[in-house]
C-alpha positions in Angstrom: 15.0 13.1 30.1 18.5 11.4 30.9 17.8 7.8 32.2 20.0 6.6 34.9 22.2 3.3 34.2 25.0 1.4 35.8 28.2 2.4 34.2 29.7 -0.9 34.8 27.3 -2.2 32.2 28.9 -0.2 29.2 31.5 -2.7 28.3 28.8 -5.5 28.3 26.4 -3.5 26.2 29.2 -2.8 23.5 30.2 -6.7 23.6 26.4 -7.6 23.1 26.1 -5.0 20.1 29.0 -7.2 18.4 27.1 -10.7 19.4 23.5 -9.8 18.4 21.3 -12.8 17.9 19.7 -13.7 14.3 16.3 -12.3 15.4 18.0 -9.0 17.2 20.1 -8.5 13.9 16.8 -8.8 11.6 15.0 -6.2 13.9 18.1 -3.9 13.9 18.3 -3.6 10.1 14.8 -2.3 10.2 15.1 -0.1 13.2 18.2 1.7 12.5 18.7 5.0 10.6 15.4 6.4 11.7 13.6 4.2 9.2 10.5 3.9 11.6 8.7 7.4 12.0 11.8 9.0 11.5 12.9 7.8 15.2 16.5 7.0 16.4 16.7 3.7 18.0 19.8 2.6 20.1 20.6 -1.1 20.5 21.8 -3.0 23.7 21.2 0.3 25.7 22.1 0.5 29.6 19.0 1.4 31.2 19.2 1.3 35.5 20.5 -2.0 36.1 19.4 -3.5 32.9 20.5 -3.9 29.4 17.8 -3.5 26.9 17.6 -4.9 23.4 16.2 -1.4 21.8 15.3 1.7 23.2 13.8 4.6 21.3 13.8 8.1 23.3 11.4 9.7 21.0 8.6 7.3 21.8 9.8 6.2 25.4 10.0 2.8 24.1 11.7 -0.2 24.8 11.8 -3.4 22.6 12.6 -6.6 23.9 13.3 -10.0 21.7 12.8 -12.8 24.0 14.2 -16.2 23.0 12.6 -19.6 24.1 14.0 -19.2 27.9 11.6 -16.5 28.3 8.6 -18.9 28.5 10.0 -20.6 31.7 8.4 -19.3 34.8 11.5 -17.9 36.5 12.2 -15.8 33.4 8.7 -14.5 33.2 9.2 -13.3 36.7 12.2 -11.6 36.1 10.9 -10.0 32.9 7.8 -8.5 34.9 10.3 -7.1 37.4 12.1 -5.5 34.6 9.1 -4.2 32.6 8.0 -2.6 36.1 11.1 -0.9 36.6 11.0 0.4 33.0 7.4 1.4 33.5 8.4 3.4 36.2 10.9 5.3 34.5 7.9 6.3 32.0 8.9 3.9 29.5 6.8 1.8 27.4 8.0 -1.8 26.8 6.9 -4.0 23.6 8.2 -7.8 23.7 8.4 -10.1 20.9 9.7 -13.6 20.5 12.3 -14.6 18.1 10.0 -16.4 16.1 7.7 -13.6 15.8 10.7 -11.3 14.4 12.1 -13.9 12.2 9.0 -15.0 10.3 6.9 -12.0 11.0 9.0 -8.9 10.6 6.8 -6.6 8.7 3.8 -7.3 11.5 6.5 -6.5 14.3 7.5 -3.3 12.5 4.0 -2.4 11.9 3.0 -2.8 15.6 6.2 -0.6 16.5 5.2 2.1 14.1 1.6 2.5 15.7 3.3 3.6 18.9 2.5 7.3 19.5 5.6 9.4 20.1 5.8 10.9 23.5 5.2 14.4 24.3 8.5 16.5 24.3 7.5 18.1 27.5 5.1 17.8 30.5 3.0 20.5 31.7 4.9 22.3 34.7 7.6 19.7 34.3 5.9 17.0 36.1 7.0 13.7 35.6 5.1 11.6 32.8 2.5 9.1 34.1 3.9 5.5 34.1 3.9 3.8 31.0 2.8 0.3 30.8 4.2 -2.7 28.9 2.0 -4.4 26.0 1.6 -7.9 25.5 3.2 -9.0 22.3 0.6 -9.2 19.4 -0.8 -12.6 18.5 0.2 -14.5 15.3 -2.1 -13.0 12.6 -3.9 -10.3 14.9 -3.5 -7.0 15.9 -2.3 -5.9 19.5 -5.9 -4.4 20.8 -3.9 -2.0 23.1 -2.7 -0.4 20.0 -6.2 -0.1 18.4 -6.8 3.3 19.5 -3.2 4.8 18.3 -3.5 7.2 15.4 -1.8 5.4 12.2 1.6 6.5 11.2 2.3 8.4 7.9 1.4 6.3 4.9 4.2 4.3 3.5 6.2 6.1 1.1 4.4 9.6 1.8 6.2 12.8 2.3 6.4 12.5 5.9 3.5 14.5 7.0 4.4 17.3 4.5 1.4 17.9 2.4 1.6 19.9 -1.0 -0.5 23.0 -1.2 -3.6 22.0 -3.2 -3.3 25.2 -5.3 0.4 24.3 -6.0 -0.4 20.6 -7.0 -3.0 22.0 -9.6 -0.9 24.4 -11.1 1.9 21.6 -12.0 1.3 19.7 -15.2 
């Protein structure tokens, strides 16, 4: 699915890619080059009238890194409106604050890796059901909304390719 975007945002998105915050840079280092579940992520991606911090088409996922200004009431209302727009496009939104990304990077990456991939096609070509935004995880805890998600492949594993048990026994 090709997402709509305002073409006037392309130049601003390009500029934002060169001016990433410390938290965005740290998370980008972990998202780039298909390090999480083999998924391609894009940074500072225009979607509709917005530029999102990170977008993963394979999981219909938007990741936003929020600075301290996002704790103010007016920013929370704007974020809610933005998340609703993304949800109407079938995108799920994960929000983390700068502190979480900078101090708990492994936990943030783990939450992202537990998001199930989106199905490649829907039956009958119908639009997918609107996604929901998940609240960010609490320090030291897991996001309960992700508790039912299947775990990703084991770290350092073969990426879901299991050796034939007969061949494994035959090797010295």
